[in-house]
N, C-alpha and C positions, 0 to 999 in steps of 0.2 A: 501454413496450410489453411485454406478457407474452412469456415464452419457455418452451421445453420444457426438461425435465430428463432426462438430464444434458447433452445436446449444446448447449443454448442456442439452438435455432432460434426466431427471433422470429416472432410472428404477431399479427395485430390482433384486437381484440374488437369486439363489436357496438356498443359505445359510442364506438369511435374515430371521430374526425372524418373519417378517410379509410380506410374498411374494406378497400380493395383494394390498399393500398400494398405489401404483401408479395408481390403478384402482378406488379406492374409498376414498382415502385420509387417510387411516389407521384408527386404532381404536380411535385415538385422533382427527381425521378429519383435521389435520394440514399438512400432507404430500402433496407435489405437485402431482396433477393428470396429468398423461401423456397426456390424450386426450385434456385437457385444454391447456397444453403447446403447443401441436401441433396445436390446433385451433388458438391460438394467433399468431403463426408464419405464418400460412397460411393466416390469415388476413393481416399481414404485407406484405407478398409477393403479395397478391391481390392488395393492395394499391399501391405498387411499380409498378405493371404491369399497373394499371389504369393511373398513372402519365406518364408512358412511352408511352402508347397509345395516350394520350392527346398531348404529345410532338411531336409524329410522325405525328399526324393529323394537326399540325400547320406548317407554313412555305409555301414555294412556291410549286405549283403543276401545271401541264400542263392543259390548257383549249383546245388548238388545239391538233390534233392527234400527236403521236410520229413522229418526223421528220418534224413537221410543216405542214402548209396547203398552197399549191400552188394556186395562183389566177392569172388570165389572163385578168381580167376586174374589174370594180367596184364591190366590194363584201361586203356583210354584214355578220359579224360573231357574233353569239349570245354569251352573257356573262351571266352566272347564276346570277340573281339579289340577292342582300343582302347576298352574299356568301363570297366575298373577299374584304378586306379593301384597297388593292392596286392591280393594274393591271400593268403588265410589258409586253411591246410589243417589239419584235425584228423582223426586216424585212431585206431581201436581194433580190436584183434583179435589174430590169431595167424598164425604161419608153420608150415610142416610140419617145422621143425627150427630149430637155432640159426643165426641169420643177421640180415640187415638188410633193411628195406624200402627199395626204390629208387624214385627219382623222375626222370623224363625230361621235358625240355621239348620240346613239339611232336612227340613221338615221333621226335626227330632223333638219329640214331646217328652223327653226325659224330665221328670220333676226336678225343679230348682237348677236346671242346667243353665238357664239364661238369668244372669244377674244384671240388675238394671237400676238406674236412678234417673230422676227427671225433675225439672223445675219449670213451671209455667208462670210467665209474667204478664200482667196487664200492661199493654204498651202505653195507654193514655196517661197513667200515673206512676208506672214502674213498680207497683206493688206485686207481691207474689200471690198468685191466684191459688196455686196448689203445688205441692212437691212431694216427693217420696222416693223410697228405695225398697226393693224386695227381690226375692229369687223365685222364678216361675218358669213357664214353658215358652215364653216369647219375650223379645225385647220390645219396649214401648217407644214409639217414635213420637212425633209432634201431635198436640191436641188440635183437632180440626173441627170444622162445622159442615153444614150442607152447602156452603158457597162453593162454586165450581173452581175457584182459583186459590185454594190453599196450597202451600208448598212446604217441602222438607227435603233435607239432604243429609247424608252421613257418609263416613268412611270407615271401612272395616280393615283391620291391619293384620299382617302376618298370615295371609291367606294362601300362601304357596306351600305351606307345610302343616302337618297336624300340630295344633297349638291351642293355648288358651286364648282364643280370639277376643279382640277388643274392638269396640265401636264407639264413635262419638258423632254428634250431629246437632242440627238446629232446625227449627221450622217456624212457620208463620200461619196463624189462623186468620183468614179473611172474614170480615163480618161488617154489617151495616152499623151496628152499635159501637160507640167508642170504647165502652167498657168490656166488650167481648172480642176486641182485636188483641190477639195474644202472640207472644213469642215463647217457644219452648226450647230448652236445652236438654238433651238426653244423652245418656251414656250406657254402655253395656259391656259385659264380659262373660265368658263361659267359665263354668266351674270345673270343666273337664276338657281335655284336648279333643279337637275335631279338625278334620281336613275339609274345608269348605267345598261343597259340591252343588248346593242350591240355596236359594232364598225363597221363603214363603211369605207373601204379603197378605195381611188380613186386617181385621179391625178389632178394637177392644172398646167395649161399651157402645159401639155402633158398628155398622157394616160398611164395607166399601161400596160406594155408589158408582163412581167412574174415576179411575186414576190412571194417569200416564206415567210410566216408569222408564227411566233411563239408567242403565247400568254400564259402568266402564271398568276395565281392568288395567292395572299398571304392570307392565312387564319390567322385571328387574334388568 
């Protein structure tokens, strides 16, 4: 019996002794029925499409608008709760003086909720400019200057459930002077469980001048 290429669906020709056998299985009921062959193949294709759609829906996706969100003061940005198992934050911009960008979970100012640690290195000679650790009301991100092109980034983990959230990141202080070009490593954890619903960006020892914020969420 002839068949199609490449799927191999069998069909009869006009010279066959039983030209309707691919419609009804033939007089013996044992011949392959074309509709059943096609149906099986469509089910396979549907299954492949479903797997592809599920794969596309996983991974990183934007939470802030395309191109990021520009802020010029302390700002709270909402995060869809129970949606993403990790949150990735990237920022670029300036403060109105020498200081740090701060990050607060859920705009929650509970004393000692935000545990943090940081180290700032002078890039020109590798020496430690400052370091520390404490428990307070915000996480401390990178040390910045008034230059317009400071950068920092961090990842917050386990954000799809109420948990002791943890964070790690790095940043670069842009400056004209060699001794004031700095790299910061910073870390954070919560002392109590929280379900992430927003991030508040602010300044510590200086205020936000102009900062562009990109936030991405990772779908499990």
